[in-house]
N, C-alpha and C positions, 0 to 999 in steps of 0.2 A: 256424255251422254247427250243424243238429238231429242229434241221435244215435236218435230215435225217427221211425218213418215218418211221413211227412204224408199227407194225402188232400186232393183238390182235387176238387169237383164240375166236370164236364163238361156244362153246360147244352145243350139243343135250342137251337138258333139258328133262329128264325121270321122268314120274310120277311114282313111285312105287306103288302108290294108289291114288284114287280122291276119296273123300265123298262128295257128294252135300248136304250140312245142310241147306241150306234153300233160301230164294230169297228176296231182299230187294224190299222196295216199288218203288225204279226206276227202278226195272227189272233186276238188276244186282244179280246174283248168288252168294251164300256164300258158299266157298270150304273149306276143309281141305285136305291137299295133302303131302305125303312125297315125297320131288324131289331131286336127284339126276343128275348129269352131267356126261357127255361121254367123253373119248378123241377123240371122231368124231366130227367135227362141220365144219363150216365155218370160212372162213379169211379175216379178216378186214383189209386195210390198210388205213393210213392216211398220207398224205405227206403236205408240206406247200403249199400254193396256193392262189391266188391274189380273188377268187370266189370260189364258193362251187360247186364240179361236183362229180358224180359217176360214175364209170365205174364197169358194172357186168360181171364176165367171171365164166367158171366152168362147170361142166357137168350137173348140175341141176338151172342154169341160165338162160336157153332159156325160154323166154315169160314171165319173170320177168322185169319189166319197172322201169327204174329208175325216177318215175315221183312222184311228189308232197307227196303223201302219202307212198311212200317208206319209211320204219322205220329207214333205216341208215340217210337218208337224215332230216327226222324229229328230230331223234337225235341229228344231227349236227346243226338243227336250235335251237333245247332247249339248245345247249351250246353256241349259238350266235356265230360260228367257220364259219371262210371261209378255205377251206382245199379242196385237191385233193384225194376222196375217190376210193378205190376199193374193190371189194366183190366178193371174190372167192366161189362161191356157190356149197357146196358138199352135203348138206341136201336138200332133197325132201321139196318143198314148201307146206305149208298149211296142215303139216302132224300131228300134234299133238306131236311134239317134239320141240317147241318153237324156230323154226328156225329164222323168223323174228322177234322175242323178243329177242332170242340171238344175232343176228346181231345188232338189235339198240344199245343193252347194251354193245357189244364189240365197237360198235363206241363212246359211250360215254367213256370208257376207254383208247382209241385211243386216241381221241381228246383230254383228260385230259394230256394224257404223251405228246403229241404233242405241246399244248400249256402251261402247265401249270395250266391251268385254274381249279377251284374244280369242282367237279361233280353237278349237278342240284341238287336241295334240292327233298325231298322223295315226296312230292305232284307232283312236275315236271316229276319225273320219273315214279310216278303211270300213271300220264297221257299220257304218251307214250302208254302204255297197260298194262294191268293186270300182265300179265308174264315178264315184264320187271326188276320190283324190284329184282325179285329172279335170273333173269339171270344177273343181274349185280352183285349180291351180289357171285352168283358163287360157291358156296359150299352146300355139302349136307345138307338140309333147309326143315324144317316144315312151309308150306305156308298154311295162314287162311284166312277169312274173303274173300275179293274180289282180295287178292293180295298183300296186304299192312301188314300184320302181319307175320312176319318171325322170325324164331327162330331156333338155330343150332341143328341139328340130334346128339345123341351119337356116339360114333365112329361105324366107319363103318368097317366091315373085307374087305380085298381085295376080289375084286368081278368083273367078267364079264359079259359082254352084248352081244346079237346078235341082231340087229335091221333090221324089216321086215317091207316094206311096197307095197302092192300089186297094187300101181299105179293106185289108185281108188281115190276120191275125195269125202271127208265126211265133208261137209260144218259143222261148229260148230253151228251156230243158228239152223239148222234143228236138231242136235244132242240135243240140249238142251230144242227144243221144244218137243222132242218126250219122254223127262221125264215124267214118269206117278206119281213120288214121289220125290219131292223136300226138304224135310224136313228128311234127314236120320241121323243116329247116326253119333259123329265124330269118329275119328281115335282114338283108343287107345292109351294110353300115352305109347310110345318105353321104352323098358328097360332101365333103367339110366346108365347103364355100357356097352350098346350096344350089339351086338352079337358074339358070339364068333367064329363064321366062317359063309361063304357063304350059306351052307346049314341050319344054325341055321338061318339066315336072310330072307332065301327063305319060309322057315317053319312059321316064325311068320308071315310075308306078307300074306301067302296064307291062314291061319287060322284065322288071326285078319281083314285081308282089303280088299279092293276090288276097282275096278273102276266102280262108278255109271253111267258113260257116255257107257261102253261097248254095253249093252244090246239096247240101243236106237241105237248106232251106228251101231251096227250088223242090224237091222232092215233095216238101209239105205243100207249097203254094206254088203250083207249075206258072201262075199269072206272074211271076218274076221275071221270066224268061221274057215275056212280052215287054215288061217295063223296060227291062236292061236295053232291048231291042229299039224301042221308041225313043230312049234316049241317045243311044248312038247315032240312030239317023236324024236325030235333031241338028239343024245347020249349026257348025261351030262346036259343036260337042267334040271334046280332045279326048275322053275315055268316060267310059260309064261303070258302074261297080255296086253292090249292095253295100250298106255300112252296118256295122254289126252283125246281130243275126237276123235283120231285117225287122219289116219286109220294106223299109225304106230303102230306095236306091237313088245314087247320085251322079250327076256329069258335072265334068270338068269345065270350064270355057274361059278362054283369054281376056274376053273383052264384057262390062255389065251389060252393053247393048246386046251382046249374043247369048247370054245367059236369060236376059228379060224377054227376048222374042222368043227364044224356044222353051220357055215357060208357059206364053201365052198359046204358044203352037198346041203343047199339050195338054193345055186346060180344054181348049176348043174340042181335040181330037179325043180326050176322054175326059169327059167333066164328072164322072164318077170317083175320079181320081183326085187325093190330096196334092197339089204341086204349088210350090215358092221357088223363088229365085232369091239368093242372097250372095253376099261377099266372105270369102275366108278372112277371120280375123286375123291381123296379124300380132 
């Protein structure tokens, strides 16, 4: 058991693609998605405490309540732990990059390190949210079913991201409600040996995959068309797409220099948007 605070990164979860392949009788949608994680994220800190508490700080923490439904506190209760928790919020809330789920998963990891307790079982983790298992896994993953079927991706080449959120709300239930087709083809099998470089990865994604939630999300928030176009027009962008149910979009870049320059340009051109660049974690 640790006596000093422990800190865990809650990295942004990026759906490189997201295919909706069906819907169960209970209403849950079946998904097939290739998921990676970015070096940008929130930070969760856990310290010994006599009771369970949470303090939220950071540039994206405004309006986020430490209430009973907060995933950090729900994760702590799943661990049966008492601790003083801190959340430094750097990712926009409800933005399609798994911020809340990543925070919950980071809390599980932090409390396991702090207390020496094992992580909860798979069913308990899934009960926290469909994206929590993949966020707990934290590595490039193919996620299927409702989020419970995880398998590792082939080796990824070095690749960098620019993430852009135009500061609009795109409620996930509304996006799914506007789907016109819920039984789409799954993601093709990725190449066993992986991709030679970032260009090969982007070309494969653009030719073989899609995000089935992008069209309904654009009906709710037409500005997403502009975001995608701005990313695609940035120097060095290999492909651009929406992540999850939105509203965050991403661009893929072959070098850190190209991603950093593109992020600076987009920040200058669109000062009201949230923009950051990051590496894809291997």
